[in-house]
N, C-alpha and C positions, 0 to 999 in steps of 0.2 A: 913226184914233185916235191921237188925241196927250196921253198923260197924265203929267202933271206931278204934281210930290210935292218937296217940301222934305227935298230929300237930304243926307247927311250923307255919303254917298259917290260919285264921280263917276268910275265904269267908265272902262280902259285898255283894258282884254285884253274880244277880243271871243270867245268860246270856238265852238267848231265843235258843239256841243249842252250846251246845260244842261239836264238834267232835275231833275223837282219831284217827289221823293220819293223815300227811302232804305229802303224796305222791298223785297222775292223783286224787284218788278219792276225799280224805280228802280235799282238796283247790282249785278245781272242785265245790263240797258241799259247799264250804265258797265263791266263787265267787259268787252264787248266792245265799243263805240267807244272805251274806250280802248287796247284792245288794236289795231285796228286803227289805231290810232296820228291819231285823231282828240280835240284838245282837249277834257275832260270834265270840266262843275262839275254834281254834284250839290248839291241845294241840300235842307234837312232841316228838321223841326219840334223832334224830339226825341231822343238816345239811343236809344232802346228806339219806334221810330215804326211804328205802324203796329199795323194785327193783328197781324201776326207778332211785334213787339219786345214785345209784353203777352204774349204765350202761355206758358205755362209750360212746357209739356213739349213736345217731340219728337220722335218714334220713326221716324218715313217718308219724310224726307226724301231722296232717294237720295244713298247719296257719301256719308252724313254719319252714320254706328252713333251712337243715340240711348242711353238719354237724355237731350237737352240743350233748354234754352230758347230759347224764339225771340230772345231781347235774343243768346244766345250765338251762335246761327245767324248773325244776320246780321252780329253784328263780325266774324266770320270770312268771310262773304261781301263786307263792308266792306273788307277788309284786301287781300283778293285785287283790290279794283277799283282801291283807293289803287301796287297791285306794277305797275298797268300803264299808272299813271302819270293814275288820275282822282282832281282835289282835290273834297271832301267838306267842304263849309261849311253850320254849323249857323245859319237863319234862317228865320222862319215867312211864305209867300208869302204878298202880300195883293192882287197886283195885275197886271195884263200887259198889255204889249203888243203882241199879233202882227200888226201891218196891215203893216211895212214886210219890208224882208232881211232885216233885222239885228233880232231880236225883244229885245224889253225884260224885264226881271221887276222883280217890285219886292219888299222884303222887310218887314217891321213896324219895323221899327228905321233904314230910309232908305235902305237901300242901293239899289241897282240893277247891273243885271247884263245883257250884253247877247251871244245868241247866234245862230248862223247858223240853227242850229234848235233845238225843244225839244221832251222827252220828257214826256208826266204822267202822274207815276204817282204820283200823292198820295193813293191808297186811297179806301178810304169809310168815313169816321169821324167823319162832323157831323151834329148834333144837327140831327131832324125835327122836333120839340117845345119846345117856350120853356116858364119856368115862369110860375106868375100872377107878376103884376106886372112879372117882367122886361123886358116891350119897353115897359111904361109907364115906367118909372125908367131905361131903356139911354140913360148920359149923363150922369143925376142919380145917381150912386151904383152903379151899373152896371155893369160893365166887360169886356170879354174879351182885356185887354193889359194885363198889370202893368205891363211896362218905362215902357208910355206913362203910366198913371194912378197907380200906387204913390206920388209924391211929391205927389198931391192928399190923401192919408189920411195925415200925419204926424201920429205920436201920437194918432191913432184909432184902434180895432177896426174891422177888417172879417173878412169872411168869405169863402175861398174855396172853392169847388167844384169839387171832380177827384178821379180816380182814376192817377191815373202818372204816369210821371215828367215828365212837361210839365208837368204842374201844381204840380207840386215844384220843380220850376224858377222858375216864376211865384211860387209863396208864399216861396220865399226871398227871393226880391229883393224882394218888398212888404213882407217881414218886417224887411226895412230901416228902412223908414216909420213902418212901423203900431205901434202899440203893443200889439196885442193881435193874432194872429191863429190865427184856426179853419178847418183844413182839414178841410173839410168830405167825406167820402166815402159815396157810397150803396151800397159793397159791402163786403165782409165783408174788405177786404183793398186793398192799394196796388199796380197793377200798376207795380212798379218794380224794378230793381236792390236786395237787400238791402241794400247798403252806402251805396247811396242815401238809402234808407228811414231807415235809422239816423242817418246823417249829418245827416237833416232833422228828426227827433226829437228832437235832442238839444238845438236853437233853445232856447231859454227861455221866447221871447214866442209859441211854437205851441203849440198843443194840436190835437191828432188826435180827431175823432172817425168809427168809424167804424159804418158801418151805420145811417146817417140820410139819410132820405129828404125832400126839399125840399119844404114843403108850399105856400111864400110869400114872395116876397120881398115885405115891409111900407114905406108910404112914401106920403105925398102929392107934395110937392115935390121930396124927396132919400129917400134909403134912410132907416130907422130900423131897420127889425129882418129878423133871417131866420126865419122858422117851418120847424121840423122836426119829424120825426117819426122818435124813436128806435123803430129796431126790435127792441133789444134789450132795453130797459125796457117796449115797447110804450106811449109815452107820449110828447104831446105836448112840446114847448119852444120857449121864446123868447131866444135870440139879439138882444142890442142893438150894433147896426154900424151904421157909417157910410158900408162898402162893401160890394159883394156882385162878385167875380172867378168867373166860370164858365169852363172851362177841361176840360170832361165830353166827349168822343165817343158817336159818334152809330154807324150803322149807313149814311146820304147817303155817294152821293158827296162827298170836298173837292174841290169845282171854282166854287166863288165868284168867285177869282181872275181867274179867264177872262173876266167881267163881259158871257157871249153873245153872246165870240168867234167861238165853235166850234158847230159843231152836234152838238144835244145829244135827249135823248128828253126826253119832260115828266118824268120820276122824276130830272133831272138826270144821266144817262145818257151817256158821249161816243160817239158815232158815231166809226166808221174804215171805212177799206176793207181789202182784203185783208192789206194791207200798213200797218195799223196807222196809217196818216196818217188826219188829220180832217180839216173840209173846209178846214182852209188849208194849205195849202201850207208845210212844214217842220218843221209843227206833228203830233203823234204821241202816242199813249195807249197805255196797257198798265197791265193789274191790275186793280182792282177798281173802276177809276173807270167802265169800260165796261161794269159790271153783270153780268158772267158767273154761269153761274149753278152754278154748279162754284170755291167759294173754296177754294183749295188754294195754299201759298207755290210746289208746283213749278208749276202751270200762271199763277203770275203770272210766274214767275222767264221761263218758258217763253214769255209773250208780251213780256216784257221785252227779252229775246234778240233776238225776230222784230222791233220794233221799230227796235233798235239796228242791224243788219242793211241794213233798209230806210232808217235816214237816214244808214247808209254807202254807198247807192245813191244816192239822193237829192245829198247832195255830193258824192261822188266821179263824177254824171251817168254811173251803169253803167246798161245794157241791163235787167238784170236784176241779183236780189238771190244774193249769191253768199257761200257756203259759211266759216267762220272752224275750225280743227280747235284 
């Protein structure tokens, strides 16, 4: 496979391992690979990334007395990984080329990163179901990327559908161009750190709509409006907007960027062997992308550890996995 993009960044460094995802699986893997002396890059989508990052309260993570928010727990884990030399870079991964000895990973902002191995730990937060009108108007007012498309809506009203800090970050960027940004949240709260929410709600051209369910994206050739159900007042309302940006999560494995290059089940769950390696040599996976029945942070962390030790074995051509203490 030869993937080509309009890159804004040409890589010079080749990492020993690139980890996609900074949840408990990815960050735990980074602790172990970095401590083993392997140059480690972690690519992550948002500060409060994945299911753990948006969990309000944790009390049962071993060695970390609670209660503590999932976001705070992730920060502790990431600082530990950084102390061993792991590098964390924010960037949403949209494509990969895993065919060669050196693997290539591409982010939505046009950057390319290269590594000898890859650990996929991107979690299971993708949406399985679409809104009415979403697919028909995709590219004609419906977008999944604020950085890519915000400038097309200069001085125009838009809606941003999201419920976490990733959605907030995109909405903040979009607000620099749009005349009005309706931030539509299907639930009763935004899953983001309080300081992030506070700063966001102070923006003059942003209006937050909590407990509003999307009914339909309306338009013919382009987006004209967004139909909502106000769950508080129990009535329908229509927002006249020219664009709709969607940044909602779900429970489907986040693996679209693999582009079918590794073996997966019909439900898009990655298949690995006993050492967490996928069907592509040098490509490993851990965490919720494996669709384990038990979804706990400590379980994901354990899988990240195992994948990291397997990477060490693979790169250093060891006869067996060796433990770290």
